[in-house]
C-alpha positions in Angstrom: 3.0 -18.7 48.2 5.8 -21.4 46.5 3.1 -23.6 45.9 0.6 -20.8 44.4 3.8 -19.5 42.5 4.3 -22.9 41.1 0.7 -24.3 40.6 1.4 -27.0 43.4 -1.0 -28.2 46.0 2.3 -27.7 48.8 5.8 -26.9 48.5 8.7 -27.4 51.1 12.0 -25.4 51.0 15.0 -27.3 50.8 18.2 -25.8 52.5 20.3 -29.5 51.4 19.4 -29.2 47.2 16.7 -30.8 45.4 19.3 -34.5 46.4 17.6 -33.7 49.4 13.7 -33.1 48.3 14.8 -36.6 45.5 15.1 -38.4 48.9 12.9 -37.3 50.4 10.7 -38.6 47.6 12.0 -42.6 47.9 11.5 -42.4 51.4 8.5 -41.5 51.6 6.2 -43.1 49.0 9.1 -46.3 48.4 10.5 -49.2 50.2 13.3 -52.2 50.3 12.5 -54.5 47.0 9.7 -52.1 45.4 10.6 -51.0 42.3 11.1 -47.4 40.1 10.9 -47.0 36.5 14.0 -44.6 35.6 16.3 -43.7 33.2 19.5 -44.9 33.5 21.0 -42.2 32.9 19.9 -40.3 36.3 22.0 -38.5 38.4 23.9 -39.5 40.6 21.4 -38.1 43.5 18.4 -40.4 42.8 21.2 -43.3 43.0 21.2 -42.6 46.5 17.6 -42.2 47.1 18.2 -45.6 46.2 21.0 -46.6 48.3 18.6 -45.0 51.3 14.8 -46.2 50.5 16.1 -49.4 49.7 13.9 -49.3 46.0 14.8 -51.5 43.7 15.7 -49.6 39.9 14.0 -51.1 36.6 16.0 -48.7 34.1 15.3 -47.8 30.9 17.5 -46.8 28.4 17.2 -43.1 27.3 17.4 -42.4 22.9 20.8 -41.0 22.1 20.9 -37.9 19.8 23.8 -39.2 17.7 25.2 -36.2 15.9 25.6 -34.8 19.8 27.1 -38.1 21.0 25.0 -37.2 24.3 22.1 -39.8 25.8 18.8 -37.5 25.5 15.4 -39.1 27.7 13.4 -42.2 27.5 10.4 -42.6 25.3 6.4 -43.0 26.7 6.7 -46.0 24.2 9.9 -47.2 27.2 7.8 -46.3 30.1 5.1 -48.0 29.2 6.8 -51.5 27.9 8.7 -51.5 31.2 6.0 -50.9 33.6 4.3 -53.1 31.4 6.9 -55.8 32.4 7.0 -54.4 36.2 3.4 -54.4 37.2 4.1 -53.7 40.8 6.2 -50.8 39.9 5.4 -48.0 42.7 7.1 -44.6 40.8 8.0 -43.0 37.5 10.8 -40.5 37.7 12.0 -38.1 34.7 14.6 -36.1 34.7 12.8 -33.1 32.3 15.3 -31.2 31.3 18.2 -32.7 31.8 21.6 -31.0 31.7 22.1 -29.6 28.0 18.2 -28.2 28.5 15.6 -30.9 26.8 13.0 -32.4 27.9 11.0 -35.5 27.1 7.3 -36.1 26.9 6.3 -35.2 30.0 2.7 -35.2 29.4 2.4 -38.3 27.3 5.0 -39.8 30.2 2.4 -38.9 32.9 -0.4 -39.8 31.0 1.3 -43.6 30.7 1.9 -43.5 34.4 -1.9 -42.5 35.5 -2.8 -45.3 33.2 -0.5 -47.8 35.4 -1.9 -46.0 38.3 2.0 -45.1 39.7 2.7 -41.5 40.5 5.5 -39.4 37.7 8.5 -38.0 39.7 9.9 -35.0 38.0 13.6 -33.5 38.9 13.4 -30.8 37.6 16.4 -28.7 39.5 17.8 -27.9 35.8 14.1 -25.8 35.1 13.9 -23.2 37.7 12.9 -21.2 35.1 9.9 -23.1 33.5 6.3 -21.7 33.2 7.6 -18.5 34.0 7.2 -17.4 30.0 5.9 -18.1 27.1 8.7 -19.0 25.6 9.7 -21.6 27.9 8.7 -25.0 28.0 5.5 -25.7 31.6 6.9 -26.8 34.3 6.6 -30.6 35.1 3.1 -29.7 37.8 1.1 -28.4 34.9 2.0 -30.9 32.3 0.5 -33.8 35.1 3.3 -34.7 37.4 3.0 -35.9 40.9 6.1 -34.2 42.3 9.0 -32.4 41.3 12.1 -31.2 42.7 13.9 -27.6 41.5 16.8 -26.2 42.2 16.3 -22.6 42.4 19.8 -21.8 42.3 20.5 -23.0 39.4 18.7 -19.3 37.5 15.8 -19.1 39.9 18.2 -16.7 41.9 18.4 -18.2 45.2 21.7 -19.1 47.0 23.5 -22.4 46.1 21.7 -25.5 47.9 18.2 -24.0 48.2 16.1 -26.2 46.0 12.6 -26.8 46.3 9.8 -29.5 46.8 6.5 -29.1 44.8 3.4 -31.7 44.1 0.6 -31.9 42.5 -3.3 -33.6 43.7 -1.6 -37.0 43.2 1.8 -36.3 45.1 2.8 -38.3 48.1 1.1 -37.1 51.5 2.7 -34.7 52.7 3.8 -35.7 56.6 5.2 -38.5 55.0 7.3 -36.3 52.9 7.7 -33.9 56.5 9.0 -36.6 58.1 11.8 -37.5 55.9 13.0 -33.9 55.6 13.3 -34.1 59.3 15.9 -37.3 58.8 17.2 -35.4 55.7 18.0 -31.7 56.6 19.8 -30.2 58.9 17.8 -29.3 62.5 19.2 -25.8 62.1 18.5 -24.5 59.0 20.5 -21.9 57.1 18.0 -18.8 57.7 19.9 -16.9 54.9 18.8 -20.1 52.2 15.3 -19.7 53.2 15.6 -16.1 53.3 17.0 -16.4 49.5 14.1 -19.0 48.9 11.1 -16.7 49.2 13.2 -13.8 47.3 13.1 -16.2 44.9 9.9 -17.1 45.1 8.8 -13.9 44.9 11.1 -12.0 42.4 9.4 -15.2 39.9 5.6 -15.2 40.4 5.8 -11.1 40.2 8.6 -9.2 38.8 10.3 -11.8 36.8 8.8 -11.7 33.4 10.2 -8.5 32.2 13.9 -10.4 32.5 13.4 -13.6 31.6 12.1 -11.6 28.2 15.8 -10.7 27.6 17.3 -13.4 29.0 15.5 -15.6 25.9 15.6 -13.1 23.4 20.1 -12.9 24.1 20.4 -16.2 24.2 18.6 -17.0 20.6 20.5 -13.6 19.8 24.0 -16.1 20.8 22.3 -19.6 19.2 21.9 -17.4 16.3 25.8 -15.6 16.5 27.1 -18.9 16.9 25.7 -20.9 14.9 27.9 -18.2 11.9 31.2 -20.0 13.2 32.3 -22.4 11.3 32.7 -25.3 13.0 30.3 -24.5 16.2 27.5 -25.8 15.7 24.8 -24.4 18.5 22.0 -26.5 19.1 17.9 -25.4 19.2 14.5 -26.6 18.5 15.7 -28.6 15.8 16.1 -31.3 18.5 12.4 -31.5 19.6 11.2 -34.8 17.3 14.5 -36.1 17.7 16.1 -38.7 19.9 12.7 -38.6 21.8 13.0 -34.8 22.9 9.9 -33.1 23.0 10.7 -29.5 24.0 14.1 -27.7 25.2 14.9 -24.5 27.1 16.2 -21.8 25.2 17.9 -19.5 27.7 20.9 -23.1 28.1 23.6 -23.1 24.9 24.7 -26.3 24.0 27.3 -26.0 21.1 29.3 -28.9 19.2 33.2 -28.2 18.4 33.9 -31.5 16.7 33.9 -29.0 13.7 36.9 -27.5 15.3 38.7 -30.7 15.5 38.0 -30.2 19.7 36.3 -31.9 22.3 34.2 -30.1 24.5 36.9 -30.1 27.4 39.0 -28.7 25.7 37.5 -26.0 24.6 36.1 -25.2 28.0 39.5 -25.2 29.4 41.0 -22.9 26.7 37.7 -21.0 27.8 39.2 -20.3 31.0 42.9 -20.0 31.0 42.5 -17.8 27.9 39.4 -15.8 28.9 38.2 -16.5 32.4 34.8 -17.9 31.1 33.6 -21.4 33.5 31.0 -23.0 31.2 28.4 -25.0 33.3 29.7 -28.4 32.1 31.3 -29.7 28.9 31.7 -33.3 27.5 33.5 -35.0 24.5 31.5 -33.2 22.2 29.4 -30.0 22.9 29.6 -26.8 25.3 27.1 -26.0 27.8 27.4 -22.1 28.7 23.7 -21.4 31.2 23.2 -18.0 30.9 20.5 -15.9 34.1 18.7 -13.5 34.0 21.4 -11.5 35.1 23.3 -12.1 31.7 23.2 -8.8 28.9 25.1 -7.7 26.0 27.6 -7.8 27.7 28.3 -11.2 28.8 26.6 -12.4 25.6 29.8 -10.5 24.0 32.3 -11.8 26.0 31.5 -16.0 24.7 30.9 -14.5 21.6 34.2 -13.2 21.0 35.8 -15.9 23.3 34.7 -18.5 20.5 35.0 -17.0 17.8 39.3 -17.1 19.3 38.8 -20.5 19.8 37.2 -21.0 16.7 40.4 -19.2 14.8 43.3 -21.1 16.3 42.1 -24.5 16.8 43.9 -27.1 14.3 42.4 -29.1 11.6 39.3 -30.7 12.2 39.1 -34.2 13.1 37.6 -37.4 14.4 35.2 -36.4 16.9 34.5 -39.3 20.4 31.8 -39.5 20.3 30.5 -42.6 23.1 27.3 -44.1 23.1 26.5 -45.5 27.0 27.3 -49.0 27.4 24.3 -51.1 26.8 22.7 -52.2 30.8 24.5 -53.8 32.5 22.7 -56.7 34.5 21.8 -55.6 37.8 22.5 -58.2 40.4 21.9 -56.4 43.7 19.8 -53.5 44.8 22.0 -50.3 45.0 21.4 -50.7 48.7 22.5 -54.1 48.9 25.4 -53.0 47.2 26.1 -50.2 49.3 26.3 -51.9 52.8 27.5 -54.7 52.0 32.0 -56.2 52.9 33.2 -54.7 50.2 36.5 -54.3 48.8 39.2 -53.2 46.1 40.3 -54.4 42.5 42.0 -52.5 40.2 39.9 -51.5 37.9 41.8 -54.0 35.0 40.5 -57.0 36.4 37.1 -55.3 37.6 34.9 -57.0 34.4 31.9 -59.5 36.0 32.3 -58.2 39.8 29.9 -56.3 41.3 30.0 -52.3 41.8 29.7 -51.5 45.4 30.4 -47.5 44.3 29.4 -45.1 42.1 31.6 -44.0 39.3 30.2 -40.5 37.2 31.6 -38.3 35.2 30.8 -34.7 36.9 29.0 -32.6 35.6 26.5 -34.4 34.5 27.5 -36.8 37.1 25.5 -40.0 35.7 27.0 -42.7 36.8 28.6 -45.3 34.5 28.7 -47.1 37.2 25.5 -48.0 40.1 26.4 -50.3 43.1 25.0 -53.2 43.0 25.0 -53.7 39.0 27.3 -56.0 37.3 30.4 -54.3 36.1 30.8 -55.3 32.3 33.9 -54.7 29.3 32.2 -51.7 27.9 31.7 -49.8 31.2 35.1 -50.1 31.5 36.1 -49.1 28.3 33.6 -46.3 29.1 35.4 -44.8 31.5 38.4 -45.4 30.4 38.1 -43.6 27.4 35.9 -40.9 29.4 39.3 -40.4 31.6 42.2 -40.4 28.5 39.8 -37.4 27.4 39.9 -35.8 30.3 36.9 -35.9 31.7 36.3 -36.2 36.0 35.5 -38.5 37.0 33.5 -38.6 40.9 32.1 -41.1 43.6 35.4 -43.1 43.5 37.5 -44.5 47.0 40.4 -44.7 45.0 40.9 -40.9 43.5 43.3 -41.8 40.8 40.5 -44.6 39.4 43.4 -47.7 39.1 41.1 -48.7 41.2 36.6 -49.9 42.2 35.5 -51.3 45.3 32.8 -54.0 44.3 31.1 -56.3 47.1 33.0 -59.0 48.2 32.2 -62.5 47.3 30.4 -61.2 44.3 30.4 -63.9 41.4 32.8 -64.7 39.7 35.1 -63.2 42.7 38.7 -64.7 44.6 36.7 -64.2 47.7 33.5 -66.5 47.2 35.8 -68.8 45.1 38.5 -69.2 48.5 35.2 -69.8 51.0 33.8 -72.4 48.3 36.8 -74.2 47.7 37.2 -74.3 51.4 33.7 -75.5 51.8 
């Protein structure tokens, strides 16, 4: 019934989140040394799939929306070029929508992948409502993807940790996916999570449309009202056609506070402290608010009143901190090779030139700056330093202070390798 509701060939309930579904795709369809085309700004769970499977990433640089200071999505042309340069690739993976609710051209990307003879997978964690209302973008499968994984707990009504793996006609074989999921998920799945998935499925299939209509209307009203506040810019349809963005989720409210002289992190902290409003995420420029089908005029009014007060108390505008991503670093090992290799801790100040043995990612959104197997560059270290200084929360490091980084022992130029070489 879940497959029917989502237009899928088959569906699988997931009790370990979208992470488990993504990992299952990697384990079912890839293997050691087999390459996958994917944007560099994937979620950390995708890197976990590379570690588990041994697959080799062929990263594609996403576009960059300069005014927002955000890496967005790769273009179909960039995917086509990567596939031409990597003829042995076994899959293409995209994130659609991103944490900001922005989508690449999935339809064209699917055609690019089809012509290359490889499947298109979509991390659709933030798209649980897509395709269930005409004012929302279509889902990944409807746009030609061969597999997608959705977090129904992110707006779809299920309990946290409950997600859905969906495949199209060209998706992976069900028995391969099932075998992978048996390894990845608990052998004693929670009936509560499973029941919540089925309840969410039933609501989306039969009773969601009136609520979604109200949700889209309230979100659009909030977007318009936020744009009337001096110093606040709330992104909407104007992003379409910029930086590779082909569509956007109107229920996701993304607004810049750069005109108030604040970072998004500062604004989020103020909203939490002064108004007890916990936003979805914030970065150096934006605040992201996700409205659910349960939100109405009262919720929207609280957000609007709080941002108006924030604007009234903000200091004079200053130059916003917009950090473009560091250049793509060279890959020395696969993520699995680096993860399993002997490792040691070095001072972050002395890590340049080493090979990363751990993921280091600001969270949210959970996009790694350092990926296991990549050479650590000066630009990446400076990027992390500036994020920390601005108050971003960094995850993935064995050292919670961030003073040290785990690196592959004996990586090129490291003291360990030099000692072995000098000792014969």
